[in-house]
C-alpha positions in Angstrom: 0.1 0.0 0.0 1.2 3.5 -0.7 0.0 6.5 1.3 0.6 10.0 0.0 0.7 12.9 2.5 0.9 16.6 2.2 3.6 18.4 4.3 2.8 21.8 5.7 0.0 21.8 8.3 -0.6 18.1 7.8 2.8 16.6 8.9 4.5 19.8 10.1 2.6 22.0 12.7 3.1 25.7 12.7 0.3 27.0 14.9 2.4 28.7 17.6 5.4 29.4 15.2 3.3 31.9 13.1 2.4 34.0 16.2 5.9 33.9 17.5 7.5 34.9 14.1 4.9 37.6 13.5 5.8 39.1 17.0 9.5 38.9 16.2 9.1 40.6 12.8 6.9 43.3 14.4 3.9 42.4 12.2 1.8 42.2 15.4 2.5 43.3 19.0 3.1 40.8 21.7 -0.3 41.6 23.3 -2.3 40.5 20.2 -5.1 38.2 21.6 -5.6 35.9 18.6 -4.5 32.3 18.9 -4.9 30.5 15.6 -3.1 30.8 12.2 -6.4 31.6 10.5 -7.1 34.4 12.9 -3.6 35.8 12.3 -3.9 35.5 8.6 -7.3 37.3 8.6 -5.9 40.0 10.8 -2.9 40.7 8.6 -4.9 40.6 5.4 -7.0 43.4 6.8 -4.0 45.6 7.2 -2.5 47.9 4.5 -0.5 45.6 2.2 -1.9 42.8 4.2 -1.6 40.1 1.6 2.1 40.9 1.2 2.7 40.8 4.9 0.9 37.4 5.1 2.9 36.0 2.2 6.2 37.3 3.7 5.3 35.8 7.1 4.6 32.3 5.4 8.1 32.5 3.7 9.8 33.2 7.0 7.9 30.4 8.9 8.6 27.7 6.1 12.1 29.0 5.7 14.3 30.7 8.2 12.2 29.7 11.2 11.3 26.2 9.9 13.3 24.6 12.9 10.4 25.9 15.2 7.9 23.7 13.7 6.5 20.8 15.5 5.4 17.3 14.4 1.7 17.2 14.1 0.3 15.1 17.1 -0.4 11.5 16.0 1.9 11.6 13.0 4.7 9.8 14.6 2.4 6.9 15.7 0.9 6.7 12.1 4.5 6.6 10.7 5.5 3.7 13.0 2.4 1.8 12.3 3.0 2.2 8.5 6.7 1.0 9.0 5.5 -2.1 11.0 3.0 -3.0 8.2 5.6 -2.2 5.6 3.5 0.4 3.9 5.2 3.0 1.8 4.8 6.8 2.6 5.2 9.6 0.0 5.3 13.1 1.0 4.0 15.4 -1.8 4.0 19.2 -1.0 3.2 22.3 -2.9 6.4 24.2 -1.9 8.2 26.7 -4.0 12.0 26.9 -4.0 12.1 30.3 -2.2 9.7 32.3 -0.1 8.0 35.5 -1.2 9.7 38.7 -0.3 12.8 36.8 1.1 16.0 38.9 0.5 18.0 36.1 2.0 16.9 33.6 -0.6 16.6 30.7 2.0 15.6 27.4 0.3 12.1 26.4 1.7 12.7 22.9 0.4 16.1 22.5 1.9 14.8 23.7 5.2 11.9 21.2 5.1 14.4 18.4 4.2 16.7 19.5 7.1 13.7 19.5 9.5 12.6 16.1 8.5 16.2 14.8 8.8 16.5 16.2 12.3 13.1 14.5 13.2 14.7 11.2 12.0 12.2 10.8 9.1 14.8 8.9 7.0 16.6 7.1 9.8 16.1 3.3 9.1 16.1 2.6 12.9 13.3 5.1 13.3 10.5 6.1 10.9 12.4 4.8 7.9 10.9 7.0 5.2 12.8 7.2 1.8 14.3 10.5 0.8 13.4 9.7 -2.9 9.8 9.7 -1.7 9.7 13.4 -0.9 8.5 15.6 -3.7 8.0 19.4 -3.9 6.0 21.1 -6.5 6.0 24.7 -7.7 2.3 24.9 -8.1 -0.9 22.9 -7.6 -1.0 21.4 -11.1 2.5 20.0 -10.6 1.4 18.5 -7.3 -1.6 16.9 -8.9 0.8 15.4 -11.6 3.0 14.0 -9.0 0.0 12.5 -7.1 -1.1 10.8 -10.2 2.3 9.3 -11.0 2.6 8.0 -7.4 -0.3 5.6 -7.6 -1.2 6.3 -4.1 -4.0 4.3 -2.4 -4.7 7.3 -0.1 -3.8 10.9 -0.2 -4.0 13.0 3.0 -4.1 16.9 2.8 -5.4 19.8 5.0 -6.6 21.8 2.1 -10.0 20.9 0.6 -9.2 22.8 -2.5 -6.8 20.1 -3.6 -9.5 17.6 -3.6 -12.0 19.9 -5.3 -9.6 20.4 -8.3 -11.1 18.7 -11.4 -7.6 17.3 -12.1 -7.4 15.4 -8.8 -6.8 11.8 -10.0 -9.6 9.2 -9.4 -7.5 6.5 -7.6 -6.4 7.8 -4.2 -9.0 7.8 -1.5 -9.3 11.4 -0.3 -8.6 12.0 3.3 -9.1 15.6 4.5 -7.3 16.4 7.7 -9.3 19.3 9.0 -8.6 20.4 12.7 -11.5 22.8 12.8 -14.0 20.0 12.1 -16.3 19.1 15.1 -16.8 15.7 13.7 -14.3 12.8 13.8 -15.4 11.9 10.3 -17.9 13.2 7.8 -18.2 12.3 4.2 -19.1 13.9 0.9 -20.2 11.0 -1.3 -20.0 13.0 -4.5 -16.3 13.5 -4.0 -15.6 10.3 -1.9 -14.1 12.6 0.7 -13.5 11.5 4.3 -12.9 14.2 6.9 -11.0 13.7 10.2 -9.8 16.2 12.8 -7.0 14.2 14.3 -4.4 11.7 13.2 -5.4 8.9 15.6 -8.7 8.6 13.8 -7.0 8.7 10.3 -4.7 5.8 11.5 -7.7 3.8 12.8 -9.5 4.4 9.4 -6.6 3.4 7.2 -4.6 1.0 9.4 -7.0 -0.3 11.9 -7.0 0.3 15.7 -3.8 0.4 17.5 -2.9 -3.1 18.8 -0.6 -4.1 21.7 2.1 -5.0 19.2 1.9 -1.5 17.7 2.4 0.0 21.1 5.3 -2.5 21.7 6.8 -1.3 18.6 6.5 2.4 19.6 7.9 1.7 23.1 10.9 -0.2 21.7 12.0 3.0 20.0 12.3 4.9 23.2 13.4 2.2 25.7 16.9 0.9 25.4 16.1 -2.6 27.0 14.5 -5.3 24.7 10.7 -5.6 25.4 9.8 -9.3 26.0 6.1 -8.9 26.4 3.4 -6.2 26.7 0.0 -6.5 28.4 -2.9 -4.1 28.3 -4.3 -3.2 31.7 -7.9 -2.3 31.9 -9.6 0.2 34.2 -8.1 3.5 33.1 -10.7 5.9 31.8 -8.6 8.1 29.4 -5.2 6.9 28.8 -4.3 3.4 27.6 -2.1 1.5 30.1 0.2 -1.4 29.6 2.6 -3.5 31.5 5.7 -4.0 29.6 8.4 -6.6 30.7 12.1 -6.6 29.9 14.8 -8.9 31.1 16.0 -6.4 33.7 12.6 -5.1 35.1 9.0 -4.3 34.4 7.6 -0.9 33.5 4.2 0.7 33.1 3.7 2.5 29.8 0.9 5.1 29.3 -0.4 6.1 25.8 -2.1 9.3 26.4 -5.2 10.7 24.3 -4.3 12.5 21.1 -3.7 16.1 22.0 -5.7 17.2 19.0 -8.7 15.5 20.6 -8.0 16.6 24.3 -5.6 19.5 24.3 -4.6 19.0 27.9 -0.9 18.1 27.9 -1.3 15.0 30.0 2.2 13.5 29.3 4.0 16.6 30.1 2.0 17.2 33.3 2.3 13.7 34.8 5.9 13.1 33.8 7.0 16.5 35.2 4.9 15.9 38.4 6.7 12.6 39.1 10.1 14.2 38.4 9.3 17.1 40.7 8.2 14.9 43.6 11.1 12.6 43.4 13.5 15.4 43.2 12.1 16.6 46.5 12.3 13.2 48.2 8.5 12.5 47.9 8.9 8.9 46.9 5.5 7.4 47.2 4.8 8.1 43.5 6.2 6.2 40.5 9.5 7.1 39.1 9.4 8.7 35.6 11.8 6.7 33.4 11.4 7.9 29.8 9.0 9.7 27.5 8.4 10.6 23.8 6.5 13.7 23.1 5.8 12.9 19.5 4.6 9.4 20.3 2.7 10.8 23.3 4.1 7.9 25.5 5.4 7.8 29.0 7.2 5.0 30.7 7.2 4.7 34.4 8.4 2.5 37.2 6.1 -0.5 37.7 4.6 -0.6 41.2 3.3 -3.9 42.5 0.1 -3.5 44.5 -3.6 -3.8 44.5 -6.2 -1.1 43.9 -9.1 -0.2 46.2 -11.8 2.4 46.6 -12.1 2.0 50.3 -9.5 2.9 52.9 -8.8 2.1 56.5 -8.0 4.8 59.1 -4.4 4.1 58.4 -4.7 4.5 54.7 -6.7 7.8 55.3 -3.9 9.1 57.4 -1.4 8.2 54.7 -3.4 10.2 52.2 -3.5 13.1 54.6 0.2 13.0 55.1 0.8 13.0 51.4 -1.4 16.1 51.1 0.7 17.6 53.8 3.8 17.0 51.9 2.4 18.6 48.8 1.3 21.6 50.8 4.8 21.9 52.4 6.4 21.6 48.8 4.1 24.3 47.6 5.9 26.8 49.9 9.4 25.5 49.1 9.3 25.8 45.4 8.8 28.6 42.9 5.1 28.0 42.1 5.4 30.3 39.0 7.0 27.3 37.4 4.0 25.2 38.0 0.9 25.2 35.8 -2.6 25.3 37.1 -4.2 21.9 37.6 -6.7 20.8 34.9 -10.0 22.8 35.4 -8.5 24.5 38.5 -11.2 26.5 40.4 -9.5 29.5 42.0 -12.7 31.6 42.5 -16.4 31.1 42.8 -16.8 32.5 39.3 -14.5 29.7 38.0 -16.6 27.0 39.6 -19.9 28.3 38.5 -18.7 28.9 35.0 -17.3 25.4 34.7 -20.6 23.9 35.9 -22.7 26.0 33.5 -20.5 25.4 30.6 -20.8 21.6 31.2 -24.6 22.0 31.6 -25.0 23.9 28.3 -22.9 21.3 26.5 -25.1 18.4 27.8 -28.3 20.4 27.3 -27.4 21.0 23.6 -27.5 17.2 22.9 -30.1 16.3 25.5 -33.0 16.2 23.0 -31.8 13.0 21.6 -32.1 11.3 25.1 -35.4 11.5 26.9 -34.0 10.5 30.2 -31.2 12.9 30.1 -33.4 15.8 28.9 -35.8 15.2 31.7 -33.2 15.0 34.4 -31.5 18.2 33.3 -34.6 20.3 33.2 -36.7 18.8 36.1 -34.0 17.8 38.7 -30.6 19.4 38.0 -31.5 22.9 36.7 -33.9 23.9 39.7 -31.5 22.5 42.3 -28.6 24.2 40.7 -30.3 27.6 40.7 -31.0 27.2 44.5 -27.5 26.2 45.2 -25.8 28.9 43.1 -27.6 31.8 44.8 -27.2 30.4 48.2 -23.4 30.0 47.7 -23.2 33.6 46.6 -24.3 34.7 50.0 -21.8 32.6 51.9 -18.7 32.9 49.7 -16.1 35.4 50.9 -16.2 38.6 48.7 -12.5 38.6 47.9 -12.5 35.2 46.2 -15.9 35.3 44.4 -14.4 36.8 41.2 -10.8 37.3 41.9 -8.4 34.3 41.7 -7.0 32.9 45.0 -3.5 34.3 45.6 -0.7 31.9 44.7 0.5 31.8 48.3 -2.8 30.2 49.3 -2.9 27.7 46.4 -1.5 24.2 46.9 -0.3 21.4 44.7 -3.3 19.2 43.7 -2.9 15.8 42.0 -6.6 16.1 40.9 -8.7 13.0 40.4 -7.4 12.3 43.9 -8.5 9.4 46.1 -8.0 5.8 47.2 -9.0 4.8 43.6 -5.7 6.2 42.4 -3.5 4.5 44.8 -1.7 1.1 44.9 -1.6 -0.8 48.2 1.5 -3.0 48.9 2.4 -4.2 52.4 0.2 -1.6 54.0 1.8 1.3 52.1 0.1 3.5 49.5 1.7 4.6 46.3 -0.2 7.6 44.6 -0.6 7.3 40.9 -2.4 9.1 37.9 -1.2 12.7 37.9 -2.3 13.8 34.4 -4.2 16.7 35.8 -1.6 17.8 38.5 -1.0 21.5 39.3 -1.8 24.5 41.4 -5.3 24.9 42.7 -7.4 26.0 45.6 -7.0 23.5 48.4 -10.9 23.7 48.8 -11.1 21.8 45.4 -8.8 19.1 46.6 -10.8 18.8 49.9 -14.1 18.8 48.1 -13.3 16.5 45.3 -11.9 13.8 47.8 -15.3 13.8 49.4 -17.5 13.8 46.4 -15.5 11.7 44.0 -17.7 8.8 42.7 -14.9 6.4 42.8 -14.6 6.8 46.5 -16.7 5.2 49.2 -16.0 7.1 52.5 -17.9 6.6 55.8 -19.2 9.7 57.6 -16.5 9.3 60.2 -13.8 9.3 57.4 -15.3 12.3 55.8 -15.2 14.1 59.3 -11.6 13.0 59.9 -10.6 14.2 56.4 -12.4 17.7 56.9 -10.8 18.2 60.3 -7.3 17.4 58.9 -7.7 19.8 56.0 -9.1 22.6 58.2 -6.1 22.2 60.3 -3.6 21.9 57.4 -5.0 25.0 55.7 -5.7 27.0 58.8 -3.3 29.9 57.8 -5.9 30.7 55.2 -8.5 32.5 57.2 -11.2 32.1 54.7 -10.6 28.4 53.9 -13.4 27.1 56.3 -15.9 29.5 55.1 -15.0 28.8 51.4 -15.2 25.1 51.9 -18.6 25.1 53.3 -19.9 27.5 50.6 -18.3 25.4 47.9 -19.0 21.7 49.1 -22.7 21.5 47.6 -21.3 23.3 44.3 -18.7 20.7 43.9 -21.3 18.0 44.4 -23.3 19.5 41.5 -20.0 19.7 39.5 -19.6 16.0 39.9 -23.1 15.5 38.7 -22.0 17.1 35.4 -18.9 15.0 35.2 -20.8 11.7 35.7 -22.8 12.5 32.6 -19.8 12.8 30.4 -20.6 9.6 28.7 -23.4 11.3 26.9 -20.9 13.4 25.0 -19.8 11.5 21.9 -16.2 12.5 21.8 -15.7 11.6 25.4 -17.4 8.3 25.1 -15.2 7.5 22.1 -12.0 8.2 24.2 -13.4 6.2 27.1 -14.2 3.2 24.8 -10.8 3.3 23.4 -9.2 3.4 26.9 -11.4 0.8 28.6 -12.3 -1.4 25.5 -16.0 -0.8 26.1 -18.1 -2.6 23.4 -20.7 -0.7 21.2 -23.6 -2.6 22.7 -22.6 -1.5 26.2 -22.9 2.2 25.5 -26.5 2.6 26.5 -26.0 0.5 29.7 -23.1 2.7 30.7 -25.1 5.8 30.1 -28.1 4.5 32.1 -25.7 3.7 35.0 -24.2 7.2 34.9 -27.6 8.9 34.9 -28.7 6.9 37.8 -25.6 8.0 39.7 -26.2 11.6 38.8 -29.7 11.4 40.3 -28.3 9.8 43.4 -25.7 12.7 43.6 -28.4 15.2 43.5 -30.2 13.5 46.3 -26.8 13.6 48.3 -26.5 17.3 47.7 -30.1 17.9 49.0 -29.2 15.9 52.1 -26.2 18.0 52.6 -28.2 21.2 52.3 -30.7 20.0 54.9 -28.1 19.1 57.5 
């Protein structure tokens, strides 16, 4: 099989590079608020001589500053899958020899080849592409001629115009890589065009779903020891987890969700968190061994132990002591170097906004599910309105809209509880730090109580609350904020429980947990039942 692929914005990613170079060249000021390349293009084109400025910027990004480009998320995995299946890849790009308005006459083609070489495209021990399979065309017609001669089975491009051209050959199946598409795949039968917004779905469509052997092949390229076996471990809701065995030792490997599907940098966050904690002698977390950003893989120390959702008094005390270690570390390091935790809530405004954003998203798709629609309108919404306004009266004024000062924030593993620990010989190891970062300790405290994977007794809840009130007693508003926030966090978890109704989330959960198609409705019914139960728990809390 032969697979043809465009280069710019399909393999090479320039999203941040365009803005960086535009600022460096004084085409925009550093306070420009746009984010995407399209926004920047439209902004420049509306300026005097805007088209010339845009063309000049393109020449600089694809030439002088080509080294700043990144590999598109998911492409590395696709290349390795093709190599394993011995499928041939041809790169066919519309790229002129020189950029427009470039007095330095830097060769765009040479810069692209240099970038690919640095990324090990042509390394037989890595991706193993052939240099002679890279083609550059001066214009679109030349590009179409090369595609015709290549006899590709598929051609992948980010520009719909290439497929709309009447001269596009009949044979290759057309794959449009369109990051702005909300759909994982849509089709235009008249043009036989398939549309995807990420490389993981393109790979699944062309090559089939990633297997254990594929992942072993990925891992072997970043681990020096020979991998003897690999075993998928079930139970993780987002990332795919594997146990890999070598002659020397065992490791755990995590294959994180495609960052084009979920833009949270899970690999970077978790790997850095483990490094940080080990550096400061907090050793009851796994050790980070190796990672590959392009492959989106992290390899960590294998920890023997069993999982549980229930904990004894001793286990609860170990959890409390771990939080104490994190709080102590929060005051010994420069927290400016630590990012916010995923979905951090540093004010009442943040918390309310997140809940209403989740509600609006669910409400927009609720008409297709009678049970969900009825629950949102008849149960959740009226209870939420009551809680939202009550909390406004209780919440301290200075943290209603203004972020909690950094000196009062703490390090929060997020998704934190007994469910993310391993127990061995009575000792807990804390795992799963994909959402780690700075946060309000109120969120850490409330999430531990409300997390649906937890099963705490009233006595344990009381012990936990007392310990947190003591630990964060230097924050004079912590107790007031916690009491105002607890019912709101209960409602936030109601929304999270219903994530399975969101198609993109359900797809990611199915990939991670190997959920079957005929189990989808059962899973959603279970989550809706849990959501109803949580609303009852919130009412009980309010009536205490």
